[in-house]
C-alpha positions as CSV (number, residue, x, y, z in Angstrom):
1,M,-25.4,21.8,-2.6
2,R,-26.8,22.9,0.8
3,A,-25.3,26.0,2.2
4,E,-23.8,24.3,5.2
5,K,-21.9,21.9,3.1
6,Q,-20.6,24.7,0.8
7,Y,-19.6,26.5,3.9
8,L,-17.7,23.6,5.2
9,I,-15.8,23.0,1.9
10,S,-14.9,26.7,1.6
11,E,-13.6,26.6,5.1
12,V,-11.4,23.5,4.3
13,E,-10.4,25.2,1.1
14,S,-9.1,28.4,3.1
15,H,-7.2,26.1,5.4
16,L,-5.6,24.3,2.4
17,K,-4.6,27.7,0.8
18,K,-2.5,28.8,3.7
19,S,0.6,26.5,2.8
20,D,2.2,24.5,0.1
21,Y,1.8,21.4,2.3
22,V,-0.9,19.6,4.4
23,I,-0.4,16.6,6.5
24,L,-3.3,14.4,7.5
25,A,-3.5,12.7,10.8
26,N,-6.0,10.5,12.7
27,F,-6.7,12.0,16.0
28,S,-9.2,9.4,17.5
29,K,-7.1,9.1,20.6
30,V,-6.2,12.5,21.2
31,T,-7.7,14.5,24.0
32,V,-8.6,18.2,24.2
33,S,-5.7,19.0,26.3
34,D,-3.5,17.1,23.9
35,V,-4.7,19.0,21.0
36,A,-4.1,22.2,22.9
37,E,-0.7,21.3,23.7
38,L,-0.1,20.3,20.1
39,R,-1.4,23.7,18.8
40,T,0.8,25.5,21.0
41,N,3.8,23.5,19.8
42,L,2.7,24.2,16.1
43,A,2.1,27.9,16.7
44,A,5.9,28.2,17.0
45,E,6.2,27.4,13.3
46,K,2.8,29.4,12.5
47,A,1.2,25.9,11.6
48,E,-2.4,25.2,12.4
49,F,-4.3,21.9,13.5
50,H,-7.7,21.5,12.1
51,V,-10.3,18.8,12.4
52,V,-12.2,18.4,9.2
53,K,-14.9,16.2,7.5
54,N,-13.4,13.7,5.1
55,S,-15.8,14.5,2.4
56,S,-15.3,18.2,2.6
57,L,-11.5,17.6,2.4
58,R,-11.8,15.4,-0.7
59,V,-13.9,18.2,-2.5
60,A,-11.7,21.0,-1.5
61,A,-8.5,19.1,-2.3
62,K,-10.0,18.5,-5.8
63,A,-11.0,22.2,-6.2
64,L,-7.5,23.3,-5.5
65,G,-5.9,20.8,-7.8
66,L,-4.2,18.7,-5.1
67,P,-3.5,14.9,-5.7
68,E,-6.4,12.7,-4.8
69,F,-6.1,10.9,-1.4
70,E,-6.6,7.1,-1.3
71,A,-9.6,5.9,0.3
72,S,-7.5,4.4,3.4
73,S,-6.1,7.9,3.9
74,L,-9.6,9.5,4.6
75,A,-10.8,6.6,6.6
76,G,-11.7,7.5,10.4
77,P,-11.6,10.9,11.9
78,T,-9.1,13.3,10.2
79,A,-7.4,16.4,11.0
80,I,-5.1,18.5,8.9
81,L,-2.0,20.5,9.7
82,V,-1.2,23.5,7.3
83,G,0.4,26.7,7.4
84,G,3.9,28.0,8.1
85,K,7.0,27.9,5.9
86,N,8.8,24.8,7.0
87,P,7.1,21.6,6.6
88,A,10.1,19.8,8.0
89,A,9.9,21.5,11.4
90,V,6.1,20.7,11.4
91,A,6.8,17.1,10.6
92,K,9.5,17.1,13.6
93,I,7.0,18.5,16.0
94,L,4.4,15.7,15.0
95,K,6.9,13.1,15.3
96,Q,8.1,14.4,18.9
97,F,4.5,14.8,19.8
98,F,3.7,11.1,18.8
99,E,6.9,9.7,20.5
100,K,5.7,11.5,23.7
101,K,1.9,10.7,23.8
102,Q,1.7,7.7,21.4
103,K,-1.6,8.9,20.2
104,L,-1.6,10.8,16.8
105,E,-1.1,8.8,13.9
106,V,0.1,10.5,10.6
107,K,-1.9,9.2,7.5
108,V,-0.2,11.0,4.5
109,G,1.1,14.4,3.7
110,I,1.1,16.4,0.5
111,L,4.1,18.7,-0.2
112,E,4.4,20.5,-3.4
113,K,1.5,18.6,-4.8
114,K,3.1,15.2,-4.3
115,I,1.8,12.7,-1.9
116,F,4.1,11.4,0.9
117,S,3.6,8.4,3.1
118,A,3.8,8.6,6.9
119,A,7.3,7.0,6.7
120,E,8.5,9.4,4.3
121,L,7.3,12.2,6.6
122,T,9.1,10.6,9.5
123,A,12.3,10.6,7.2
124,I,11.7,14.4,6.6
125,A,11.4,15.0,10.3
126,D,14.7,13.2,11.0
127,L,16.6,15.7,8.8
128,P,18.6,18.2,10.7
129,P,17.3,21.8,10.6
130,F,17.7,23.9,7.3
131,D,20.5,26.1,8.7
132,V,22.5,23.0,9.9
133,L,22.0,21.5,6.3
134,R,23.2,24.8,4.9
135,S,26.3,25.0,7.1
136,Q,27.1,21.2,6.2
137,F,26.8,22.0,2.4
138,L,29.0,25.2,2.8
139,S,31.4,23.1,4.8
140,L,31.7,20.5,2.0
141,L,32.2,23.1,-0.4
142,T,35.1,24.8,1.5
143,S,36.7,21.9,2.5
144,N,37.0,20.6,-1.1
145,A,38.2,23.8,-2.3
146,A,40.7,24.0,0.4
147,A,42.0,20.7,-0.3
148,F,42.3,21.3,-3.9
149,V,44.4,24.7,-3.1
150,R,46.6,22.4,-1.0
151,V,47.2,20.0,-3.7
152,L,47.9,22.7,-6.2
153,D,50.4,24.6,-3.8
154,A,52.2,21.2,-3.0
155,K,52.6,20.7,-7.0
156,V,54.1,24.0,-7.3
157,K,56.4,23.7,-4.4
158,K,57.4,20.4,-5.8
159,E,58.2,21.9,-9.2
160,E,60.2,24.8,-7.5
161,Q,62.5,22.5,-5.6
162,P,64.5,21.0,-8.4
163,A,65.0,24.6,-9.9
164,A,66.6,25.9,-6.6
């Protein structure tokens, strides 16, 4: 393999190693200023936007043991989004960017070595932030526990009334 190709593949591998997810996007309609704006938005989540060659991406992903992309996923110009700890927030940023600019098209994503379609990534983007989900879950737990305690208390009070 030529040195240039090996360098490109190793560069893509280093990008893919930055996180446990990767999102592929078609950036054919995106301007340089749009990419700069997107990179600024992604920086808040410590995520990165990189333009890669499809063949280099295919080889690097295979070397890292990622699932194989369908041929349609690697058609046309491809950019990858990696990095950061919160893939849902990155998906949310992409969704907002698409709604605002109508330019960037998400192809597929890989999260924990599973392939997700663009529609599934949109569903992930629609989820509330993790802190909100955590508080909703805790609220569910405490409300059920409080209701259970009220039922027990009512039962005890009901049994005490005839005795009095």
